[in-house]
N, C-alpha and C positions, 0 to 999 in steps of 0.2 A: 562360266558358260551360260548366258542367258539363251533361252530358247528363241527360235525365231518369231519374228512378230505376225506371221502367217495367221489369219484368222480361222479358228477351226469350227466351223458349223458343225460339226456332226458329234465333236468331243467334249466333254465337260472335265475341267481341270480336276487333278486329284490332289490330296494332302499328303504330307510328308508320312504319316503313319501308313498310307498305301505304298509309296515308295518303298519304305524299310521292309513292307510284307514282299514286294516285288523282289528286290535287289539281296534280302537276307542281313542287311545292315540294320543297326540301331539306327531312331530318329536321331540321337545326338551325332551320329556319324555322318547322317544325310546332310543335316547342317553345316557340319564340317566341310562337307564338299562343296554344298553351297557358297560358304565363305570362301572357298577357294576357288571358286568356280570351275568346278573339274564334272558338273553334273549340269543336265540343262535344265533351268527354271524360269520362274517368270514372278514378278511382284506386281501385287496390286496394292495402291496407295499412294500419294503424293507426298511432295517434300513437306518435313514436317510432321509425317504421320507415321504410325507404325506398320511399315507394308508387310501384308500376307505373303507367304512364300506359296508358290501353287506350281506345280507340274502336269504334265500330259503324258498320260500312260503310253501313246505311241514314240514320244520323244525320249521316254525313259528305255524302252524296249529296243529302239533303233540304238541308244547309247550303249547299254549292253551287247548287243550284236556287233557292234563295232568297237569291242576291247574296251568297253568302260571308260573309254575317252582319256585315260592316262595308265602307266605302268606304274604301279606302286612298287616303292623301293622294299626291299626284303622286313627293313625295320618297320615299317608301316603295317605290313602283313602279320609279323609276330606280334604288335602291340595291339593291334584290332583282335587278332585271335585269342590273346591272353584277355583282353577286356571282356569279350563274348564269353569266355570259358569263365570268367570271375561273375557275371550276370547270372549264369545257369546255377552257381552254388547258392 
């Protein structure tokens, strides 16, 4: 789910590391949500270039307030919990 094309005059884009801090997800899981288009994001760069993924904190906050944009299956919750526990060890 790419974010809206509205120009944000008073807001600077944030990187995946900040999204991970806000959501509590790992950076890898944030990128997975981007690839599945389940999180609002924006890409910079044209065809044939490696596009940089950027986010806006206001969109991430809205996405979280509105139920995170999806209802993860129990399997997804359990696998993410197991992965996070593994990272803590």
